[in-house]
C-alpha positions in Angstrom: 65.1 173.6 127.7 66.5 175.4 124.6 67.8 173.2 121.8 70.9 175.0 120.7 73.1 173.8 117.9 76.4 175.3 116.9 76.8 176.6 113.4 80.1 174.8 113.0 81.7 171.9 114.8 85.4 171.0 114.2 86.2 167.3 114.5 89.9 167.1 115.1 90.9 163.7 114.0 94.2 161.9 114.9 95.0 158.1 114.9 95.0 156.8 118.5 98.7 155.7 118.1 99.7 159.2 117.3 97.5 160.6 120.1 99.2 158.3 122.6 102.7 159.4 121.4 101.7 163.0 121.8 100.3 162.4 125.3 103.5 160.5 126.3 105.7 163.4 125.1 103.6 166.1 126.9 104.6 167.2 130.4 101.9 167.0 133.1 99.5 164.5 134.2 96.8 163.1 131.9 93.2 164.1 132.7 90.4 161.6 133.2 89.5 161.5 129.5 93.1 160.9 128.5 93.3 158.1 131.1 90.2 156.3 129.7 90.6 153.0 128.0 90.6 152.3 124.3 87.0 151.2 124.2 85.9 154.5 125.6 87.9 156.4 122.9 86.5 154.1 120.2 82.9 154.8 121.3 83.5 158.6 121.4 85.1 158.5 117.9 82.2 156.5 116.6 79.7 159.1 117.9 81.6 162.0 116.3 81.9 160.0 113.1 78.2 159.5 113.0 77.7 163.3 113.6 80.1 164.1 110.8 78.3 161.8 108.4 74.9 163.0 109.4 75.7 166.7 109.1 78.7 167.2 106.7 77.7 170.8 106.1 78.2 171.7 109.7 80.9 169.4 110.9 84.4 170.2 109.6 86.8 167.3 109.8 90.4 168.3 110.4 93.2 165.7 110.1 95.6 166.7 112.8 98.1 164.0 112.2 100.2 165.8 109.5 100.0 169.5 110.4 101.4 171.6 113.2 99.1 173.1 115.7 99.6 176.6 114.3 98.6 175.5 110.8 95.5 173.7 112.2 94.4 176.7 114.2 94.9 179.0 111.2 92.6 176.8 109.1 90.0 176.8 111.8 90.1 180.6 112.2 89.8 181.0 108.5 86.7 178.8 108.4 85.1 180.7 111.3 85.8 184.0 109.7 84.2 182.8 106.4 81.2 181.6 108.3 80.8 184.9 110.2 81.2 186.9 107.0 78.3 185.0 105.5 75.9 186.0 108.3 
């Protein structure tokens, strides 16, 4: 088995209360992850938090609570382009 690691991981962070508001406002049916209980989401967040603390040079934390989706995607694309230009 190959052990592949991405050069960059983006951790899109948002408080659970805001995430629930966004899900409620969105049309369509929630998927199975969105339907999971708070304990599940807390465990997932803890795992990603540990990854971000362990590999801060690779994991980019993005606070999605304050910015619009277009601004967030623009920042992510800029980071990827900078990474590719370094190669």
